[in-house]
C-alpha atoms as one frame of an Amber mdcrd trajectory, in Angstrom:
protein
  94.009  47.499  92.556  96.641  50.179  92.507  96.480  53.288  94.679  96.463
  56.823  93.292  99.508  57.899  91.353 101.706  60.472  93.072 103.207  63.181
  90.855 106.937  63.290  90.380 108.690  65.232  93.078 105.887  64.695  95.581
 106.387  60.995  96.427 108.245  61.893  99.600 106.478  64.563 101.692 109.708
  65.413 103.485 111.520  66.040 100.200 108.611  68.102  98.929 108.612  70.273
 102.040 112.350  70.879 101.842 112.067  71.659  98.135 109.287  74.175  98.727
 111.308  75.828 101.486 114.343  75.954  99.202 112.427  77.541  96.323 110.906
  80.163  98.607 114.329  80.831 100.101 116.091  81.541  96.810 113.067  83.474
  95.546 113.198  85.651  98.679 116.877  86.384  98.072 116.207  87.370  94.455
 113.261  89.468  95.631 115.642  91.578  97.739 116.488  93.178  94.415 112.837
  94.218  94.275 113.022  95.629  97.814 116.009  97.787  96.884 114.246  98.781
  93.664 111.211  99.943  95.667 113.241 101.847  98.261 115.604 103.595  95.856
 112.768 104.459  93.499 110.454 106.044  96.090 112.841 107.520  98.675 113.025
 110.657  96.549 109.324 111.359  97.194 110.056 112.346 100.808 113.569 113.678
 100.314 112.819 116.011  97.411 111.279 118.827  99.452 114.598 119.098 101.326
 117.279 118.537  98.673 115.463 120.938  96.331 116.058 123.663  98.936 119.669
 122.544  99.480 120.468 122.644  95.747 118.297 125.759  95.171 116.110 124.058
  92.550 113.298 126.310  91.392 112.606 125.815  87.688 110.267 123.078  86.498
 113.059 121.624  84.356 115.475 121.341  87.304 112.821 119.827  89.571 111.687
 117.417  86.874 115.256 116.364  86.066 116.177 115.812  89.722 113.141 113.597
  90.221 113.343 111.685  86.949 117.077 111.377  86.199 117.238 107.967  87.924
 114.802 106.708  85.298 117.434 107.340  82.615 119.621 104.903  84.534 116.675
 102.523  84.881 116.288 102.512  81.112 120.010 101.948  80.553 120.117  99.184
  83.145 117.081  97.399  81.753 118.448  97.730  78.214 121.715  95.967  79.054
 120.228  93.543  81.602 119.004  91.106  78.962 122.348  90.828  77.183 124.267
  90.602  80.466 121.836  88.030  81.833 122.179  85.897  78.715 125.959  86.096
  78.545 126.998  85.866  82.196 123.936  84.370  83.856 121.182  85.727  86.087
 123.112  85.419  89.357 126.113  87.636  88.447 123.776  90.410  87.309 121.909
  90.266  90.634 125.240  90.510  92.494 126.330  93.453  90.323 123.067  95.288
  91.008 123.567  94.794  94.771 127.039  96.382  94.580 125.713  99.283  92.533
 122.808  99.846  94.947 125.176 100.059  97.927 127.686 102.400  96.284 125.211
 104.713  94.545 122.947 105.162  97.568 125.842 106.235  99.777 127.316 108.608
  97.211 123.903 110.093  96.345 123.309 110.842 100.008 126.655 112.541 100.401
 126.700 114.483  97.139 127.586 118.139  97.697 126.951 119.327  94.154 123.850
 118.927  92.019 125.928 117.378  89.211 127.216 114.621  91.524 123.721 114.074
  92.907 122.438 113.525  89.357 125.360 111.241  88.471 124.797 108.894  91.413
 121.015 108.937  91.090 121.484 107.738  87.502 123.879 105.032  88.755 121.241
 103.962  91.266 118.768 103.880  88.390 121.043 101.456  86.529 120.882  99.176
  89.589 117.077  99.433  89.537 117.039  98.631  85.810 119.170  95.531  86.324
 117.201  94.206  89.294 113.782  95.043  87.838 114.638  92.787  84.880 116.580
  89.971  86.452 114.851  89.494  89.816 111.393  88.547  88.426 113.020  86.696
  85.517 115.153  84.598  87.865 112.197  83.840  90.145 110.056  82.796  87.160
 112.794  80.476  85.906 113.313  78.672  89.229 109.615  78.424  90.165 107.478
  75.296  89.649 104.603  76.130  87.289 101.873  75.708  89.929 103.432  78.387
  92.147 104.979  80.710  89.585 102.375  83.462  89.801 102.642  83.668  93.570
 106.422  83.483  93.608 106.898  86.147  90.917 104.383  88.286  92.812 106.780
  87.908  95.737 109.098  90.240  93.850 106.361  92.870  93.685 105.672  92.265
  97.388 109.329  93.015  98.062 109.058  96.159  95.929 106.166  97.478  98.034
 108.009  96.590 101.252 110.881  98.667  99.909 108.465 101.493  99.105 106.950
 101.365 102.592 110.393 101.127 104.196 111.523 104.246 102.317 108.386 106.106
 103.382 108.818 105.090 107.029 112.504 106.050 107.001 111.672 109.428 105.452
 109.001 110.014 108.094 111.279 108.994 110.975 114.399 110.808 109.773 112.668
 114.109 108.989 112.362 116.542 111.883 109.034 118.380 112.355 108.690 121.167
 109.786 107.466 124.550 111.114 104.531 125.759 109.045 105.824 129.334 108.696
 109.599 128.940 108.854 111.635 131.514 106.929 113.641 130.417 103.857 116.863
 131.022 105.790 115.704 128.840 108.691 114.639 126.072 106.309 118.009 126.159
 104.510 119.913 125.656 107.768 117.505 123.051 109.182 118.419 119.410 109.932
 116.190 118.179 107.117 117.872 120.296 104.440 121.463 119.948 105.620 121.537
 116.291 106.703 118.137 114.591 106.880 117.685 113.912 103.167 121.223 112.520
 103.009 120.426 109.774 105.516 117.204 108.973 103.652 119.278 107.948 100.617
 122.166 106.402 102.576 119.922 104.029 104.526 119.424 101.754 101.487 123.086
 100.694 101.690 122.241  98.362 104.606 119.751  96.085 102.751 122.021  96.328
  99.679 124.857  94.724 101.643 122.470  91.999 102.873 121.398  91.386  99.258
 125.036  91.147  98.146 125.865  88.600 100.839 122.832  86.371 100.196 122.783
  86.612  96.382 126.293  85.179  96.324 124.873  81.913  97.699 121.929  81.255
  95.356 122.183  78.844  92.387 122.189  79.889  88.761 118.899  79.639  86.864
 118.486  76.042  85.571 117.019  77.354  82.329 120.086  79.518  81.733 122.320
  76.538  82.535 120.487  74.333  80.030 120.568  77.060  77.388 124.373  77.032
  77.752 124.687  73.238  77.740 125.360  72.790  81.466 122.968  69.905  81.905
 124.578  68.329  84.966 124.491  71.580  86.949 120.901  72.201  85.881 119.865
  68.718  87.069 121.335  69.396  90.511 119.486  72.701  90.840 116.198  71.232
  89.603 116.533  68.291  91.995 116.704  70.716  94.922 113.837  72.793  93.524
 111.524  69.835  92.910 112.691  67.558  95.688 113.436  64.553  93.478 115.487
  63.292  90.563 112.244  62.519  88.701 111.198  66.168  88.813 114.645  67.267
  87.626 114.670  64.786  84.743 111.159  65.731  83.623 111.800  69.457  83.762
 115.143  69.128  81.998 113.557  67.189  79.146 110.724  69.742  78.853 113.113
  72.701  78.759 115.436  71.044  76.231 112.489  70.159  73.995 111.284  73.751
  74.162 114.743  75.009  73.253 114.954  72.605  70.310 111.556  73.741  69.106
 112.655  77.356  68.834 113.678  78.253  65.300 116.440  80.649  66.283 119.021
  78.877  68.455 120.773  82.112  69.434 119.222  84.892  71.471 119.337  88.227
  69.631 117.325  91.423  69.463 116.472  90.480  65.909 114.775  87.334  67.171
 112.194  89.479  68.972 110.975  90.740  65.586 110.132  87.294  64.220 106.398
  87.063  63.389 105.855  84.416  66.080 107.405  86.621  68.763 106.522  90.135
  67.563 102.954  90.016  68.890 104.193  88.850  72.287 106.714  91.712  72.329
 103.974  94.255  71.566 101.802  92.839  74.349 104.715  93.059  76.799 105.479
  96.675  75.860 101.813  97.740  76.036 101.459  96.153  79.485 104.604  97.912
  80.705 103.501 101.326  79.418  99.991 100.838  80.798 101.358 100.113  84.257
 103.278 103.400  84.279 100.685 105.590  82.585  98.056 104.528  85.073  99.493
 107.540  86.935 100.213 105.819  90.237 103.899 106.708  90.192 103.027 110.385
  90.422 101.459 109.571  93.794 104.722 107.996  94.922 107.287 110.406  93.461
 105.321 113.642  93.911 103.149 112.658  96.881 104.322 115.624  98.932 103.256
 118.083  96.216  99.943 116.318  95.490  98.932 116.265  99.156 100.161 119.815
  99.829  97.967 121.044  96.961  95.077 119.199  98.592  95.491 121.288 101.739
  97.400 118.868 103.982  99.956 120.328 106.397 103.696 119.724 105.967 104.046
 117.626 109.133 101.030 115.489 108.215 102.142 114.776 104.671 105.011 112.367
 105.456 102.721 110.353 107.742 100.018 110.218 105.052 102.644 109.003 102.589
 103.345 106.115 104.988  99.608 105.304 104.879  99.792 105.053 101.083 102.680
 102.613 101.417 100.757 100.548 103.973  97.730 100.272 101.662 100.089  99.346
  98.832 101.535  96.546 100.963  98.204  95.161 102.192  96.671  94.932  98.732
  99.821  93.360  97.297  99.210  90.554  99.819  95.688  90.257  98.409  97.165
  89.995  94.906  99.513  87.206  95.979  96.572  85.265  97.397  94.392  85.488
  94.285  96.756  85.779  91.294  96.880  82.022  90.639  93.128  81.552  91.242
  91.256  84.302  89.414  93.494  84.601  86.366  95.570  87.430  84.921  93.089
  88.958  82.446  90.098  89.512  84.797  92.337  91.121  87.416  93.943  93.447
  84.860  90.519  94.632  83.650  89.262  95.167  87.204  92.417  97.084  88.109
  92.261  99.422  85.111  88.623 100.274  85.808  89.243 100.853  89.515  92.259
 103.100  88.946  90.459 105.110  86.266  87.388 105.738  88.432  89.556 106.677
  91.441  91.551 109.219  89.427  88.394 110.689  87.930  86.759 111.147  91.341
  89.964 112.618  92.791  90.007 115.179  89.981  86.383 116.041  90.707  87.221
 116.404  94.412  89.882 118.978  93.537  87.436 120.706  91.202  84.650 121.163
  93.756  87.006 122.049  96.603  86.611 118.818  98.627  90.329 118.427  99.085
  92.297 116.872 101.929  90.237 113.926 103.218  88.556 113.138  99.884  91.802
 113.265  97.899  93.588 111.086 100.453  90.844 108.431 100.391  90.600 108.399
  96.596  94.360 108.180  96.084  94.382 105.279  98.543  91.655 103.589  96.464
  93.715 104.032  93.299  96.816 102.623  95.002  94.812  99.659  96.337  93.543
  98.805  92.833  97.032  99.200  91.392  98.696  97.068  94.078  96.156  94.278
  93.631  96.328  94.151  89.829  98.596  96.156  87.500 101.615  96.300  89.812
 102.247  92.557  90.286 100.514  91.213  87.174 102.576  93.262  84.745 105.774
  91.698  86.097 104.228  88.215  86.171 103.018  88.426  82.575 106.225  89.975
  81.232 108.279  87.204  82.840 105.976  84.461  81.465 105.091  85.315  77.876
 108.457  85.162  76.073 110.033  81.903  74.780 113.009  80.471  76.697 115.860
  81.635  74.469 114.440  85.119  74.054 113.008  85.570  77.540 115.851  87.662
  78.927 115.925  90.007  75.916 112.120  90.140  75.718 111.839  91.120  79.380
 114.611  93.665  78.806 112.720  95.255  75.894 109.418  95.420  77.789 110.987
  96.813  80.963 112.947  99.371  78.927 109.619 100.581  77.539 108.331 100.731
  81.119 111.146 103.037  82.201 110.876 105.247  79.108 107.181 105.813  79.815
 107.915 106.353  83.504 110.539 108.992  82.663 108.156 110.795  80.308 105.493
 110.925  83.019 107.782 111.855  85.919 109.768 114.508  84.060 106.703 116.190
  82.556 104.661 116.366  85.776 106.219 119.613  87.147 105.584 121.344  83.801
 101.986 120.089  83.598 101.332 120.914  87.238 102.670 124.450  86.907 100.821
 125.038  83.639  97.463 123.640  84.750  97.678 123.307  88.525  95.182 121.406
  90.617  91.564 122.419  90.176  90.877 125.787  91.878  87.293 126.294  90.989
  88.038 129.186  88.583  85.492 130.507  86.148  85.921 130.238  82.392  86.570
 133.979  82.276  89.396 133.669  84.839  90.977 130.831  82.886  90.684 132.881
  79.667  92.312 135.898  81.339  95.191 133.786  82.603  95.682 132.250  79.171
  95.661 135.663  77.502  98.431 136.978  79.761 100.782 133.979  79.424
């Protein structure tokens, strides 16, 4: 009687252990792109109250543009990421994003004109757009199916580490802010003259680490097979799976999938084929939903949201660190359950939780229960987001497209994500100034204000 059959790639426990370590290692390197994405994206939330004074930004349009201009770069980067990833490979695009992160962060921090600040923030946005496409895509393509959800969620985990790191750096770099300092004193303060500069510059350090490590990772085996480099793909898959059997099986499966696709060349037109169009719509809707859940307002305009809730200036940066900590903890929860509970149930739970949290926060503003209530409810919304929409959107976007069109499909969905993020981030100062947070005014007071504007 024969013993139980052992799956390919697992016949030697030592090989399997080394393979698992290898996969996690290269996934961690790719996820550094997510860390830089998180830092560069959120650092502005703490720095804005200082550079707005330095650049004398007062109008809603100037404030909105300063805080959202990077998203224009994000859109541009995500739009070209698919074509670059298909033509040159995933690895070169990751290396290029690392270079751009390092250069743009330094030059943003040491910009002495608003025009240069905008230019380098947009360049940093291009780096975010590239990494936000290619990092999860690369991880998905090197991950064994049984661990893909957890490994792609690793990218989101890196994003929230980057967010928390930016919030901690902002908190540590900023000097205490006097509650009643004069405008002249604020203008000449450490925070306004130098502090915000170091907040941006600090991201150059992990960017250099990313550049050094990304140069040593292998190319995606799926990209290699798409371009006919079977021998190289076999070597990479052997290291990923721990055996030649795993490599052979995966190679055959990928080649069969490629042969089964009607269009042998990746093109934007291919995304409009009836068999792919529905998947594209799903990807775009998921991307827009993630952004329009409103969580990014809590990251990019946290200082303004919490100040309107009655929190003091010195307390705000610490409370922002708390939001990042909650974001991190519940991303760990997501990584533990994403491959067990399924994508759809978690997405539904997350949407309901975020919606209820926002509704109750609005009511708290309305009835005057501000600081503590708003802080707790925003933390609840962030917890729901971190556990569901944040990681699952990236997992699903990286999974649903066919092999030949995956890079372009991810590019299209992530481009929609950044367009919706820009619309939300740019419009917030206008909406906030027009409507404000709830002040408990009577209908007659609202009518009088409307009549005189």
